[in-house]
N, C-alpha and C positions, 0 to 999 in steps of 0.2 A: 504494500500500500504506500502510495506517495505521501509526501508531507502535506500537500494541499488536501488530499483525501482525509488525512487524520485531523486536520484543522476543521474541515467540514463536518466530520463525524463528531468532534468535540463540541462544535457549535450546536449541532442538532441535539446532542445529549444534554447540553446546558439548557437549551430552549425547552426540551421535554421535561427536565427536572423542575424548571421554574413554572411550567404549566401545571404539573402535578402538585406543586406546593400550594396552589390556590384551592385545591379540592379538599384540604383537610380542615377548613374553617368550620367551627361549630357555631350554632346559633347562640346568641347572647340575649337571653330573656331574663328580665328582672322578676323575681317572685315577690309580690307585695303581700304583707300580712294585713288583713283587714282590721282597721281601727288602730293601728300602731304606726307611729312616725319613726322611721328608721334613720333619719338624718341627724345632723348636729342641731341642737337647740340654739336659737339666736338670743342675744342679749339686747337690751335697749341701748341705743347709741349714747345716751347720757350716762350709762353705767360704766363706760370705758374711761381710762385715764386720758387727760388732755395731751400728755406727752407721748402717748402710744402712736399717734399719727405723726410721722416724721416731718412733714412739710407744712404743718399748720402753725399759725401764730396765735390762733384764738385760744382763749383760756376759759374754762368753765369748771365748776365744782362737780366732782364725780358724784353721780346719783341725783343731781339737781336738774330736773327737766327745764326749769325756767332759765337757769344760767346757760344751759346748752342752747336753748332757742335764741337767746340774746346773742350768743357767739355766732350762731349760724346766720342770723339777720345781719350782723356786722360784717361777716365774711361776704355775704351776698352784696351788700352795699359797696364793699371794696372792689367787687368785680363789675359793678354797674358803670359802664363807659359814659353814660350821660352824666352821672354824678361826678365822675373823675374829670370830665372835660370842663366843668363849670369852675 
């Protein structure tokens, strides 16, 4: 067998192997349990530490919803281009 024949045979073998590798995929179905949440529970945003967000300058008191809302409103006003242009 010549070198070009071996290269052709190797190419066909690689193509056949890659074709067969797609046949082994199993179906991925999630089984849900009725009435049970299986994910991570979320916390309220004001229950987090103000320093846990690395790129914020707003300060609020942990657990205080009112101070968190004031910090969010101040942040929104800093992003308001109309207010910044005046």
